[in-house]
N, C-alpha and C positions, 0 to 999 in steps of 0.2 A: 755756194760762201757769197753773200749778200757783201750787194756793196752798203761802205763805210764813208760818210762825207758834212763837209757842214749844214745846221742847221741856218734855214737863210735866218728864224726869227730871233734863235737862241743866239747861237752863235754855238753851241754847245756840237760835241759830235754826235751821227746820227746815223741810224741805219737805214739807206735812203732805198723805196719801192717805190716802183710808179703803176699801176694797175684801172684799167677803165678812162685813163684821164688823169687821171688823180696820181693827186704824191703825196705818201707816206712817208713820214720826217719819224723815227721816232729813235729817242735817247737811248745814246747807251751809258753804262756804268761804265768805270773804271774795270772792275777788274773783268767786266768785257770785253772793249780796247785792249785790256793787256793781253788776256783769250787769245783776240783775232789775230794779233803782232804774233802773238807767237805759230798761228794754224800756218801767216807768211815765211815767219824765216824759214819755218822745215819748208815750203814746199817753192820755196829761193834755193834751200839748200838738195831734195831732187832736184833741180831744175838743170843748177848748177856743178852737180856728179852727172850729170848727161851729156851737159856740152862738153865737158871733160873730157868723159869717155866719147863724144862723137869728133873731138878736133883729134884723141892723140890715132884713131884709125881711120883722122883722114891724113892724115902726114905718115902712117906706112904705103897708103893707099897710093900719095906720091911718091915714095920714095919706091913704090915695087914697077 
């Protein structure tokens, strides 16, 4: 997943890429941004489910 940041030139939302000592900003359209937010929400939901499962397992291990 690419990094998203604010462009220092125009102040718009942009993709950030650094290669060979050069920094490249590519503007993101609103629909691209919404897709990126959706991806982040799905990733957070998966992380939360894993964290909840590990917390339950830890509680069970402490009780044993």
